[in-house]
C-alpha positions in Angstrom: 99.1 228.4 122.1 102.5 229.8 121.9 104.3 226.3 120.3 102.9 227.3 116.9 100.0 224.2 116.7 97.0 225.6 115.9 94.2 224.9 118.2 92.1 223.2 115.5 94.9 220.5 115.1 95.5 219.7 118.5 91.6 219.1 119.1 91.3 216.8 116.1 94.1 214.8 117.4 92.1 214.5 120.9 89.2 213.6 119.0 91.1 210.9 117.2 92.5 209.4 120.6 89.3 210.0 122.1 87.4 207.6 119.4 90.5 204.8 119.9 89.8 204.8 123.4 85.6 204.6 123.3 86.7 201.6 120.7 88.8 200.2 123.2 86.5 200.5 125.9 83.8 199.1 124.0 85.9 195.8 122.4 86.9 195.0 126.7 83.5 195.5 127.4 82.5 193.0 124.7 85.6 190.6 125.8 84.3 191.0 129.4 80.7 190.3 128.7 82.1 186.8 126.2 84.9 185.6 129.6 81.9 185.8 132.1 79.5 183.8 129.8 82.5 181.2 129.7 83.0 181.3 133.4 79.4 181.0 134.1 79.4 177.4 131.6 82.4 176.4 133.8 81.2 176.7 136.9 77.7 174.7 136.0 80.2 172.2 134.7 81.9 172.1 137.8 78.7 171.8 139.7 77.6 169.1 137.9 80.5 167.0 138.1 80.6 167.3 142.0 77.2 166.6 142.3 78.1 163.3 140.2 81.1 162.6 142.2 78.9 162.8 144.9 76.1 160.6 144.1 79.2 158.0 143.2 80.8 158.6 146.6 76.9 157.8 148.2 76.3 154.7 145.8 79.3 153.2 146.7 78.8 153.8 150.7 75.3 152.4 150.0 77.0 149.0 148.5 80.0 148.7 151.0 82.2 149.6 148.1 85.1 151.3 148.4 85.4 153.7 145.4 88.6 154.0 143.6 91.1 157.1 145.1 91.4 159.8 142.6 94.4 160.0 140.6 96.7 162.9 141.9 97.2 166.0 139.9 99.4 165.5 136.7 99.1 161.1 136.7 96.1 161.7 134.4 98.0 163.2 131.5 100.5 160.3 132.0 97.7 157.9 131.6 96.4 159.3 128.7 100.0 158.7 127.1 99.4 155.0 127.6 95.9 155.1 125.8 97.8 156.5 122.8 100.6 154.3 123.3 100.8 150.7 122.4 102.5 147.5 123.2 104.2 149.5 126.3 106.7 152.2 127.1 109.2 153.0 129.2 109.7 156.1 131.8 111.7 158.4 129.2 109.2 157.3 126.6 107.0 159.0 128.8 108.4 162.0 129.5 109.4 162.7 126.0 105.5 162.2 125.0 104.6 164.8 127.7 107.3 166.9 126.6 109.3 166.9 129.6 113.1 166.3 129.8 114.5 163.3 129.2 117.5 163.9 131.7 118.0 161.2 134.4 116.3 163.1 136.8 113.3 163.6 135.1 113.3 159.7 134.2 113.5 158.3 137.4 110.9 160.6 138.7 108.9 159.6 135.9 109.8 156.0 136.8 108.4 156.5 140.3 105.2 158.0 139.2 105.0 154.9 136.9 105.7 152.3 139.7 103.4 154.1 141.7 100.4 153.5 139.3 101.5 149.6 138.9 101.1 149.4 143.1 97.7 150.5 142.4 96.7 148.5 139.6 96.4 151.2 136.8 99.3 149.9 135.1 101.5 146.7 134.8 105.2 146.3 134.4 105.7 142.9 132.3 109.5 143.3 132.0 111.3 145.6 134.0 111.0 149.2 133.0 108.0 148.4 130.5 104.9 149.7 131.7 101.9 148.8 130.0 97.7 149.3 130.8 96.5 146.3 131.9 94.6 144.1 129.5 91.0 143.3 130.4 90.5 139.3 131.4 89.1 137.7 127.7 85.6 136.5 128.5 85.4 132.8 129.6 84.5 130.2 127.2 82.3 127.2 128.1 83.9 124.3 128.6 81.9 121.6 126.0 81.6 118.5 127.8 83.1 115.8 125.7 80.9 112.4 127.2 
């Protein structure tokens, strides 16, 4: 080598790089193995959920009961806000809780979603613009005959 760098020094640098590359390869293999395990577990969970869903639909068909339509994507998150909320929420409150924008276009879009949930019976709107989860009917109390 004419550049003045001894061959031994170049070989040492190559060996250091080779060792680093070998460690990186091993770490990546371990990461792939870990992710493969997580993927397999998620696939099993998905398969169980699909079987459960099919079973529920079959049972509903046997009982001539129409199954409830699943909520479209994004609606579950909206509903989760109400399970944490208390006495009802306005559309702007839901936008804030979900970390979304609070500009009029965002609020109106959320209000439309909430209205659709009211139409489905998932939420109620006791006052204009105030949305709440429906309260379960209280258990009927037997009448006492006062004869």
